[in-house]
C-alpha positions as CSV (number, residue, x, y, z in Angstrom):
1,M,-10.2,-9.8,-1.4
2,V,-11.6,-8.0,-4.4
3,D,-14.0,-6.0,-2.1
4,Y,-11.0,-5.0,0.0
5,F,-9.1,-3.5,-2.9
6,A,-12.3,-1.9,-4.2
7,G,-12.7,-0.3,-0.8
8,L,-9.1,0.9,-0.9
9,R,-9.7,2.4,-4.3
10,E,-12.8,4.3,-3.1
11,F,-10.8,5.5,0.0
12,A,-7.9,6.8,-2.2
13,Q,-10.3,8.6,-4.5
14,S,-12.2,10.2,-1.6
15,L,-8.9,11.2,0.1
16,A,-7.6,12.7,-3.2
17,R,-10.9,14.7,-3.6
18,V,-10.7,16.4,-0.2
19,M,-7.0,17.0,0.1
20,R,-5.3,20.2,-1.0
21,P,-2.6,19.9,-3.7
22,G,0.8,19.3,-2.2
23,A,-0.7,18.0,1.1
24,P,0.9,14.8,2.5
25,A,-0.8,11.7,3.7
26,W,0.6,8.6,5.4
27,V,-1.4,5.4,5.3
28,V,-0.5,2.4,7.5
29,I,-1.4,-0.9,5.8
30,G,-0.6,-4.5,6.4
31,G,-0.1,-7.4,4.0
32,A,-2.2,-10.5,4.1
33,R,-1.8,-14.2,3.5
34,V,-4.7,-15.7,1.6
35,S,-4.8,-19.4,1.0
36,E,-1.0,-19.5,1.8
37,I,-0.3,-16.8,-0.8
38,Y,1.1,-13.5,0.4
39,V,-0.7,-10.4,-0.9
40,P,1.5,-7.3,-0.8
41,S,-1.3,-4.9,0.1
42,D,1.1,-2.0,0.6
43,L,2.5,-2.2,-2.9
44,I,-1.0,-2.7,-4.4
45,F,-2.3,0.3,-2.5
46,A,0.6,2.5,-3.6
47,D,-0.4,1.7,-7.2
48,I,-4.1,2.4,-6.4
49,A,-3.1,5.7,-4.8
50,A,-1.0,6.7,-7.8
51,S,-4.0,6.1,-10.1
52,A,-6.1,8.3,-7.8
53,G,-3.8,11.3,-8.3
54,F,-1.2,10.9,-5.6
55,D,2.6,11.0,-5.9
56,V,3.9,8.0,-4.0
57,A,6.9,9.3,-2.0
58,G,7.7,5.9,-0.6
59,V,6.7,2.7,1.0
60,V,8.5,2.1,4.3
61,I,8.3,-1.2,6.2
62,A,7.2,-0.4,9.7
63,R,7.2,-3.9,11.1
64,R,7.9,-7.4,9.7
65,L,5.3,-9.9,10.8
66,I,7.6,-12.8,10.2
67,A,11.4,-12.7,10.0
68,V,12.1,-14.7,6.8
69,G,11.3,-13.2,3.4
70,R,10.7,-14.8,0.1
71,K,11.0,-13.9,-3.6
72,L,8.0,-12.2,-5.2
73,G,8.4,-11.6,-8.9
74,M,11.4,-9.3,-9.3
75,L,11.5,-8.4,-5.6
76,T,13.5,-10.3,-3.0
77,D,13.2,-10.7,0.8
78,V,9.4,-10.0,0.7
79,A,7.8,-11.0,4.0
80,P,4.4,-10.3,5.5
81,R,4.7,-6.8,7.0
82,E,3.0,-3.6,8.0
83,S,4.1,-0.6,6.0
84,V,3.6,3.2,5.8
85,V,2.7,4.4,2.3
86,M,3.8,8.0,2.0
87,L,1.7,10.0,-0.4
88,R,1.5,13.6,-1.6
89,R,-1.5,15.0,-3.4
90,S,-0.5,16.0,-6.9
């Protein structure tokens, strides 16, 4: 899993390097369940993208992979999903 997020960090940094300031980007990303623990890859990627120089305009759930959500920290109704992370190059 660590390699996956290292790859996402490299992707975000490369994308930020080649995009013009103010340009939008939309990234579709799915969550994952690892050893029965849900990993909110969309929220983690949004944080990675922000650290790479993007403004995160939003994270929109495109499709729930299961119908019933659970509590995750301060968040409620979190369920495995595919999301669109909306970015704008700062």
